[in-house]
C-alpha positions as CSV (number, residue, x, y, z in Angstrom):
1,M,0.0,0.0,0.2
2,N,1.5,3.3,-1.0
3,E,-0.6,5.8,1.1
4,T,0.3,6.2,4.7
5,A,-1.9,6.3,8.0
6,R,-1.0,8.9,10.2
7,I,-1.8,9.9,14.2
8,T,-0.9,12.4,16.3
9,L,-0.1,11.7,19.9
10,H,-0.4,14.1,22.3
11,P,-0.9,14.0,26.0
12,E,-3.5,17.0,26.3
13,L,-5.6,15.6,23.3
14,T,-7.7,13.5,25.8
15,I,-11.0,11.6,25.7
16,G,-11.6,10.4,29.2
17,A,-10.4,8.5,31.7
18,V,-10.0,4.9,31.2
19,D,-12.4,3.0,34.0
20,P,-10.6,-0.7,34.7
21,R,-14.3,-1.8,34.5
22,L,-14.2,-1.1,30.6
23,Y,-12.6,-4.7,30.8
24,G,-15.3,-6.7,32.4
25,S,-17.1,-9.9,31.4
26,F,-19.9,-12.0,31.9
27,I,-20.9,-15.1,33.3
28,E,-24.6,-16.6,32.8
29,H,-26.5,-19.9,33.5
30,L,-26.2,-20.8,30.0
31,G,-24.4,-23.8,28.5
32,R,-21.1,-24.6,30.0
33,A,-20.2,-21.7,31.0
34,V,-20.6,-22.3,34.6
35,Y,-20.9,-26.0,35.0
36,G,-17.8,-27.1,32.9
37,G,-16.6,-23.8,32.7
38,I,-15.8,-22.1,35.9
39,Y,-17.2,-25.0,38.1
40,E,-16.8,-28.6,37.4
41,P,-16.1,-30.4,41.2
42,D,-14.7,-33.7,39.4
43,H,-12.2,-32.4,37.4
44,P,-8.6,-33.1,38.3
45,A,-7.6,-29.3,38.5
46,A,-10.8,-28.4,40.7
47,D,-10.2,-26.8,44.0
48,E,-12.0,-27.6,47.3
49,E,-14.9,-25.6,46.1
50,G,-15.4,-27.2,42.9
51,F,-14.0,-24.1,41.2
52,R,-11.5,-25.4,37.9
53,T,-8.2,-23.7,39.0
54,D,-6.7,-23.8,35.5
55,V,-9.7,-21.6,34.3
56,L,-9.1,-19.4,37.3
57,E,-5.6,-19.0,36.2
58,L,-6.6,-17.8,33.0
59,V,-9.0,-15.3,34.1
60,Q,-6.6,-14.2,36.4
61,E,-4.3,-13.9,33.7
62,L,-6.8,-11.5,31.6
63,N,-7.3,-9.4,35.0
64,V,-10.9,-9.1,34.5
65,P,-12.2,-6.4,36.8
66,I,-15.8,-7.0,37.3
67,V,-18.4,-9.9,36.1
68,R,-22.1,-9.7,35.5
69,Y,-24.0,-12.6,36.7
70,P,-26.6,-14.7,36.4
71,G,-27.5,-13.5,33.2
72,G,-28.4,-12.7,30.5
73,N,-31.8,-14.1,29.6
74,F,-31.7,-16.5,32.4
75,V,-32.1,-14.4,34.8
76,S,-35.9,-13.2,34.0
77,G,-36.5,-16.5,35.3
78,Y,-34.5,-17.2,37.7
79,N,-35.8,-17.5,41.4
80,W,-32.4,-16.7,43.4
81,E,-33.4,-18.5,46.4
82,D,-33.3,-21.8,44.5
83,G,-29.1,-21.2,44.6
84,V,-28.4,-20.5,48.2
85,G,-28.4,-22.8,51.2
86,P,-27.6,-26.6,51.5
87,K,-26.8,-27.8,48.2
88,E,-28.9,-31.2,48.6
89,E,-32.1,-28.9,49.4
90,R,-31.7,-27.1,45.9
91,P,-34.5,-27.6,43.7
92,R,-33.9,-29.0,39.7
93,R,-36.0,-26.4,37.6
94,L,-37.0,-26.1,33.8
95,E,-34.6,-23.2,32.4
96,L,-37.2,-21.7,30.0
97,A,-34.7,-18.9,28.5
98,W,-32.3,-21.9,27.1
99,R,-34.6,-24.8,27.6
100,T,-32.3,-26.8,29.9
101,I,-32.3,-28.1,33.2
102,E,-30.9,-26.0,35.8
103,T,-29.5,-28.2,39.0
104,N,-28.8,-24.6,41.2
105,Q,-25.7,-26.5,42.7
106,F,-24.0,-23.4,41.8
107,G,-25.9,-19.7,43.0
108,T,-24.8,-16.5,44.4
109,N,-22.4,-17.6,47.6
110,E,-20.6,-19.7,44.9
111,F,-19.9,-16.7,42.5
112,M,-19.1,-14.5,45.5
113,A,-16.5,-17.0,46.4
114,W,-15.1,-17.5,42.7
115,C,-14.9,-13.8,42.4
116,R,-13.0,-13.5,45.1
117,K,-10.3,-16.1,43.8
118,A,-10.6,-14.7,40.6
119,H,-9.5,-11.5,41.6
120,T,-12.8,-9.7,40.2
121,E,-15.5,-7.7,41.5
122,P,-19.4,-9.0,41.0
123,M,-22.0,-7.1,38.8
124,L,-25.4,-8.6,39.8
125,A,-28.9,-8.6,37.6
126,V,-32.2,-8.8,39.3
127,N,-35.0,-10.7,37.6
128,L,-37.4,-8.3,36.4
129,G,-39.1,-10.7,34.1
130,S,-41.2,-13.1,36.2
131,R,-40.8,-11.2,39.3
132,G,-40.0,-7.6,40.8
133,L,-39.0,-5.2,43.2
134,D,-39.8,-7.4,46.5
135,A,-37.3,-10.2,45.4
136,A,-34.7,-7.9,44.2
137,R,-34.4,-5.7,47.6
138,N,-34.3,-9.1,49.6
139,L,-31.7,-10.1,47.3
140,V,-29.6,-6.6,48.1
141,E,-30.3,-7.2,51.8
142,Y,-29.1,-10.9,51.9
143,C,-26.0,-9.9,49.8
144,N,-25.2,-6.5,51.3
145,H,-26.5,-5.9,54.9
146,P,-24.2,-7.1,57.7
147,A,-26.5,-8.7,60.0
148,G,-29.6,-8.6,62.3
149,T,-32.3,-8.9,59.9
150,Y,-34.1,-11.9,57.9
151,W,-32.0,-12.1,54.9
152,S,-28.8,-11.1,56.1
153,D,-29.0,-13.6,58.8
154,L,-29.8,-16.2,56.2
155,R,-26.7,-15.4,54.6
156,R,-24.9,-15.9,57.8
157,R,-26.6,-19.1,58.4
158,H,-25.6,-20.3,54.5
159,G,-21.8,-19.9,56.0
160,Y,-21.1,-16.2,54.8
161,P,-20.6,-14.1,57.9
162,E,-19.5,-11.0,56.4
163,P,-21.5,-9.3,53.5
164,H,-20.7,-9.5,50.0
165,K,-20.6,-5.8,49.2
166,V,-21.9,-6.1,45.5
167,K,-21.7,-2.6,43.8
168,V,-23.1,-2.8,40.9
169,W,-26.8,-4.1,40.1
170,C,-28.2,-4.4,36.7
171,L,-32.3,-3.9,36.5
172,G,-33.3,-7.0,34.3
173,N,-32.0,-8.0,31.4
174,E,-33.1,-7.0,27.8
175,M,-36.5,-6.4,28.7
176,D,-37.2,-5.0,25.5
177,G,-36.7,-8.4,23.8
178,P,-40.3,-10.5,22.7
179,W,-37.7,-13.4,23.7
180,Q,-37.6,-12.4,27.1
181,I,-39.3,-13.7,30.0
182,G,-41.7,-10.8,31.0
183,H,-41.0,-8.8,28.2
184,K,-42.2,-5.5,28.7
185,T,-43.1,-2.1,26.9
186,A,-40.6,1.0,27.8
187,D,-43.3,2.4,29.9
188,E,-43.9,-0.9,32.1
189,Y,-40.2,-1.3,32.2
190,G,-39.4,1.7,33.3
191,R,-42.1,2.2,36.1
192,L,-40.9,-1.2,37.5
193,A,-37.2,-0.2,37.5
194,V,-37.7,3.0,38.8
195,E,-39.6,1.8,41.7
196,T,-37.0,-1.3,42.2
197,A,-34.2,1.0,42.3
198,K,-35.3,3.5,44.7
199,V,-36.1,0.2,47.2
200,M,-32.7,-1.2,46.1
201,K,-30.9,2.1,47.6
202,W,-33.2,2.2,50.2
203,V,-31.7,-1.1,51.5
204,D,-28.3,-0.1,50.5
205,P,-27.7,3.6,49.2
206,T,-24.1,3.0,48.2
207,I,-25.0,0.7,45.5
208,E,-25.0,1.8,41.3
209,L,-27.7,0.5,39.1
210,V,-27.8,-0.1,35.4
211,A,-31.3,0.4,33.5
212,C,-31.7,-1.6,30.4
213,G,-31.2,0.0,27.2
214,S,-31.9,-1.9,23.8
215,S,-31.0,-5.2,23.5
216,N,-29.3,-4.1,20.0
217,R,-29.3,-1.0,17.5
218,K,-31.8,-2.6,15.3
219,M,-34.7,-3.3,17.7
220,P,-37.7,-1.9,16.1
221,T,-38.2,0.2,19.3
222,Y,-34.9,1.6,19.4
223,P,-34.0,4.4,20.4
224,Q,-37.4,5.6,21.5
225,W,-37.2,2.6,24.5
226,E,-34.2,4.6,25.5
227,A,-35.7,8.0,25.9
228,T,-39.1,6.4,27.5
229,V,-37.0,4.4,30.2
230,L,-34.8,7.2,31.0
231,E,-38.1,9.6,31.2
232,H,-38.9,6.8,34.5
233,T,-35.3,6.0,35.6
234,Y,-32.9,8.9,34.9
235,E,-32.4,10.2,38.4
236,H,-32.4,6.8,40.1
237,V,-29.6,5.1,37.9
238,E,-26.0,5.5,36.9
239,Y,-25.7,3.7,33.9
240,L,-27.7,2.5,30.7
241,S,-26.9,-0.9,29.0
242,L,-26.0,-1.3,25.6
243,H,-25.6,-4.9,23.8
244,T,-24.4,-5.8,20.4
245,Y,-23.1,-9.2,18.6
246,Y,-21.7,-9.2,14.5
247,G,-21.2,-12.0,12.7
248,N,-19.8,-12.7,9.4
249,R,-22.6,-14.4,8.0
250,N,-22.5,-13.3,4.2
251,G,-18.4,-14.1,4.2
252,N,-17.5,-10.7,3.3
253,T,-14.4,-10.2,5.7
254,A,-14.0,-6.2,4.7
255,N,-17.7,-5.7,5.8
256,F,-17.3,-7.8,8.9
257,L,-14.3,-5.8,9.9
258,A,-16.0,-2.6,9.7
259,K,-18.9,-3.4,11.7
260,S,-17.1,-1.6,14.8
261,L,-18.3,1.6,13.0
262,D,-22.0,0.5,13.9
263,M,-20.9,0.0,17.4
264,D,-19.3,3.4,17.5
265,R,-22.7,5.1,16.1
266,F,-24.6,3.0,18.6
267,I,-22.6,4.4,21.6
268,A,-22.6,8.1,20.2
269,E,-26.3,7.9,19.7
270,V,-27.6,6.4,22.9
271,A,-24.9,9.2,24.7
272,G,-26.8,11.7,22.8
273,I,-30.2,9.9,23.9
274,C,-28.7,10.3,27.7
275,D,-28.0,14.1,27.2
276,Y,-31.5,15.0,25.9
277,V,-33.4,13.4,28.6
278,Q,-30.7,15.0,31.1
279,A,-31.3,18.7,29.1
280,K,-35.2,17.9,29.4
281,K,-35.3,17.2,32.9
282,R,-32.8,20.2,33.7
283,S,-31.0,17.5,35.4
284,K,-27.1,18.2,36.9
285,K,-26.3,14.6,36.6
286,K,-24.3,13.0,33.8
287,L,-25.3,9.4,32.7
288,Y,-22.7,6.9,31.6
289,L,-22.9,3.4,29.7
290,S,-22.6,0.0,30.4
291,F,-22.0,-2.1,27.3
292,D,-22.3,-4.9,29.4
293,E,-22.6,-7.6,26.1
294,W,-20.6,-7.4,23.3
295,N,-18.8,-9.8,21.2
296,V,-18.5,-12.1,18.0
297,W,-21.4,-14.4,18.0
298,Y,-22.8,-16.4,15.0
299,H,-20.7,-19.4,14.4
300,S,-22.7,-21.5,16.8
301,N,-26.3,-20.6,15.6
302,A,-26.9,-23.9,13.6
303,A,-25.5,-26.2,16.0
304,D,-27.6,-24.8,18.6
305,R,-30.9,-25.2,17.1
306,Q,-30.4,-29.0,16.5
307,L,-29.8,-29.3,20.6
308,E,-32.5,-31.6,22.1
309,P,-33.9,-29.6,25.2
310,W,-34.3,-30.5,28.9
311,Q,-30.4,-31.5,29.2
312,I,-27.9,-30.5,32.0
313,A,-25.3,-28.0,30.6
314,P,-25.3,-28.8,27.0
315,P,-22.6,-27.5,24.8
316,Q,-24.7,-23.8,23.6
317,L,-23.1,-21.0,22.1
318,E,-20.1,-22.3,21.7
319,D,-18.4,-20.2,18.6
320,I,-14.9,-21.5,18.0
321,Y,-13.6,-18.3,17.0
322,T,-11.4,-17.5,13.9
323,F,-8.2,-15.0,13.4
324,E,-10.7,-12.4,11.7
325,D,-12.7,-12.5,14.6
326,A,-10.1,-11.4,16.7
327,L,-9.4,-8.8,14.7
328,L,-12.8,-7.3,15.0
329,V,-12.8,-7.8,18.6
330,G,-9.6,-5.7,18.8
331,C,-11.7,-3.1,16.5
332,M,-14.4,-3.0,18.9
333,L,-12.1,-2.9,22.0
334,I,-10.9,0.5,20.4
335,T,-14.0,1.6,20.0
336,L,-14.8,1.1,23.4
337,L,-11.8,3.1,24.3
338,K,-12.7,5.8,21.9
339,H,-15.5,6.2,24.1
340,A,-13.9,6.0,27.6
341,D,-15.7,9.5,28.5
342,R,-19.2,7.8,28.5
343,V,-18.6,3.9,28.7
344,K,-17.3,3.1,32.1
345,I,-18.4,-0.7,32.3
346,A,-18.3,-3.2,29.6
347,C,-18.5,-7.2,30.0
348,L,-17.3,-9.2,27.0
349,A,-20.1,-12.0,26.9
350,Q,-18.8,-14.0,28.3
351,L,-16.0,-15.6,29.5
352,V,-15.8,-19.4,29.4
353,N,-17.2,-21.6,26.8
354,V,-20.2,-19.5,25.7
355,I,-19.3,-17.2,23.0
356,A,-16.1,-17.0,25.0
357,P,-12.2,-16.3,24.9
358,I,-11.6,-19.4,27.0
359,M,-12.6,-22.7,26.2
360,T,-12.5,-26.0,28.0
361,A,-13.0,-29.3,27.9
362,N,-15.1,-31.3,30.5
363,G,-12.5,-33.2,32.4
364,G,-10.1,-31.7,30.0
365,P,-7.7,-28.7,29.2
366,A,-8.4,-25.4,29.2
367,W,-7.0,-23.2,26.4
368,R,-7.2,-19.3,25.1
369,Q,-9.1,-18.6,22.0
370,T,-8.1,-16.2,19.4
371,I,-10.1,-13.4,20.7
372,Y,-8.5,-13.9,24.1
373,Y,-5.3,-11.8,22.9
374,P,-6.6,-8.5,21.8
375,F,-8.7,-8.3,25.1
376,Y,-5.7,-9.5,27.3
377,H,-3.7,-6.7,25.5
378,A,-6.1,-4.1,26.2
379,A,-7.0,-5.4,30.0
380,R,-3.3,-5.4,30.6
381,Y,-2.0,-2.3,29.3
382,G,-4.8,0.1,28.1
383,H,-5.2,2.3,31.5
384,G,-4.8,6.1,32.0
385,Q,-6.5,8.6,29.5
386,A,-7.9,7.4,26.4
387,L,-6.2,9.7,23.6
388,H,-7.9,11.1,20.4
389,L,-5.1,10.2,17.9
390,A,-7.0,12.5,14.9
391,P,-6.1,10.1,12.4
392,G,-5.9,9.8,8.7
393,S,-6.1,6.9,6.6
394,P,-6.7,5.4,3.5
395,V,-10.1,4.0,2.9
396,Y,-11.8,1.2,1.1
397,H,-15.4,1.6,0.0
398,D,-18.3,-0.6,1.6
399,D,-21.5,-0.9,0.8
400,E,-23.0,-0.6,4.3
401,F,-20.2,1.4,5.8
402,D,-19.4,3.7,2.7
403,A,-15.6,4.8,3.3
404,V,-13.9,2.3,5.8
405,P,-10.5,3.8,7.2
406,Y,-7.9,0.8,7.1
407,L,-6.7,2.2,10.1
408,E,-8.5,1.8,13.3
409,A,-6.6,3.0,16.2
410,V,-6.4,4.8,19.9
411,A,-3.9,5.2,22.4
412,T,-3.9,5.2,26.3
413,Y,-1.6,7.1,28.4
414,D,-0.7,6.6,32.0
415,E,1.1,9.8,33.0
416,A,2.2,8.6,36.5
417,G,3.5,5.5,35.0
418,E,5.0,7.4,32.2
419,V,3.7,4.7,29.7
420,L,2.0,5.3,26.1
421,T,0.3,2.5,24.5
422,V,-1.1,2.2,20.7
423,F,-3.7,0.0,20.0
424,A,-4.2,-0.7,15.9
425,V,-5.8,-2.8,13.8
426,N,-5.0,-2.4,9.8
427,R,-8.2,-3.6,7.9
428,H,-6.5,-4.5,4.8
429,L,-6.5,-8.0,3.9
430,E,-3.6,-8.1,1.5
431,E,-1.1,-5.2,2.0
432,P,0.5,-3.9,5.1
433,L,-0.1,-0.2,6.4
434,P,2.7,2.3,7.0
435,L,1.8,4.3,10.2
436,V,3.2,7.5,11.1
437,G,3.0,9.3,14.4
438,D,3.3,12.6,15.6
439,A,4.9,12.0,19.2
440,R,7.2,15.2,19.7
441,H,5.1,16.1,22.6
442,F,6.4,12.4,24.4
443,A,10.1,13.4,24.6
444,G,12.2,11.2,26.2
445,Y,10.0,8.2,25.0
446,R,11.1,5.0,23.4
447,V,9.5,1.8,21.9
448,V,9.6,-0.6,24.3
449,E,7.5,-3.8,22.3
450,H,5.4,-3.8,19.1
451,I,3.5,-6.9,19.5
452,T,1.3,-8.2,16.3
453,L,-1.3,-10.9,16.1
454,T,-1.4,-12.0,12.7
455,H,-2.4,-15.1,10.7
456,P,-2.0,-16.1,6.7
457,D,-5.2,-17.7,7.1
458,L,-8.1,-15.4,8.3
459,K,-10.2,-18.4,9.4
460,A,-7.6,-20.0,11.5
461,T,-8.8,-21.2,15.1
462,N,-7.2,-22.1,18.4
463,T,-8.3,-26.1,19.5
464,R,-7.8,-28.5,22.0
465,E,-5.6,-29.9,19.4
466,C,-3.7,-26.6,18.5
467,P,-4.1,-24.4,21.2
468,D,-1.4,-21.9,19.9
469,R,-2.0,-21.4,16.3
470,V,-2.7,-18.2,16.7
471,V,-0.8,-16.4,19.0
472,P,0.9,-12.9,19.3
473,Q,4.4,-12.1,18.6
474,A,6.7,-9.3,19.9
475,N,7.8,-9.0,16.2
476,G,6.7,-5.6,15.1
477,N,9.0,-2.9,13.8
478,A,8.1,0.2,15.2
479,T,10.8,3.0,15.9
480,L,10.5,6.2,17.6
481,Q,13.2,8.8,16.6
482,E,13.2,12.6,17.1
483,G,9.3,12.6,17.7
484,R,8.2,10.5,15.0
485,L,6.8,7.3,15.3
486,E,7.0,4.7,12.4
487,A,5.9,1.5,12.0
488,L,4.6,-1.0,9.3
489,L,1.3,-2.6,10.3
490,P,1.2,-6.0,8.6
491,A,-1.8,-7.0,6.5
492,A,-4.7,-7.8,8.4
493,S,-3.2,-7.2,11.9
494,W,-3.7,-6.2,15.6
495,N,-0.9,-4.1,16.9
496,V,0.0,-3.0,20.2
497,I,3.0,-0.4,20.0
498,R,3.9,0.4,23.6
499,L,6.3,3.1,24.6
500,A,7.7,4.3,27.9
501,R,10.0,6.9,29.3
502,R,11.7,4.4,31.1
């Protein structure tokens, strides 16, 4: 490629502070996410509580700061009381969202114990589908009240004397979706959500709440859903949720890698709706966004349609991710960082086995999927202030997105640690992309490392038999001399260019 992409690196071109919770994830009672994923008591690597230690190690390696639980569609039919207390007394239920049998051998307290071992914080969703504000306030009391009441003392009798101190709570899940148990109109949901929010905060005024936004940008009720829900809830919640998944269903990789532009528009539109409602209410409060479901999801759709119902933990939504999926995940991470001023929580959906960066075999090994690596790099290096790069890039034409830049890029700057990191994807499938950056305002910095994730086969996967087919390499050629950053981004590549003063 003859044309060069250009960026400007300046410490004052800040977008906003990167909340560590931007690198959160999600565990739902779905498929093998829990049973056979994070929890498998009969596994050789299971600890005394039944948690797979090999999975815990991979989760700790990802440095996931917050995990949403227990759903997802599952939560809209879930009685949380089924999953606490003596395991031999817990009921088996027909799980209607995913048409399986739920054994309830893993519940709220097990999840809290797992979070402590995974070095992460819980983000709990309450059931506003089949239940409502009474069950929600009781769950807050069970989890967060110290002692001396019915529900807090029940927790203590269950073996957890100290409160769990759950900070972030979701007011239901995808309540705009006709597939959802207890689906509601925006007014119905908004009224229930605000009344639930009030009693939950009366139990514990320190919690933060997430109201349900649209399930995706193509919902027929979008964006009126957001406006109506916020009319009810604006002063009682801290975040509004967004969900989106993408897939390369037509085999057009160039279009697939541009899907992050849709994500970008989605975030900008929802932020605008929040600001409209703020202005309408003459409120001093700024609402933030929780992008608490995002990923690539389409590979497993056909297999899921063929599954027999009413199994225990069947292999559902087990996408085997390709190298090109990792590139789009990288673009989506960059998009989240580009909106770090408004998106404060995000959850890669999900964490293990179910559309996940980590895969396991029951009784066997665990391994990293292709999408593990961009997420790992962003979670490890993407901290401090997100920087706008004022990029200039050659483009290609796409019927859906018009002019698509070959370069997708953002930077983060940790001033205290004197570390600057550039994240970049070259969308060109055949040619490398020359990158030039003006870095004159980072005098004394040097290139520490230029990591690349590339593969000659866009459809390459990491499997149990070949877990290291697609892995990153520290083989990039980035240089920084006299304030000029230069690098050649390989064709179809994810790049992490790390610079530091020391």
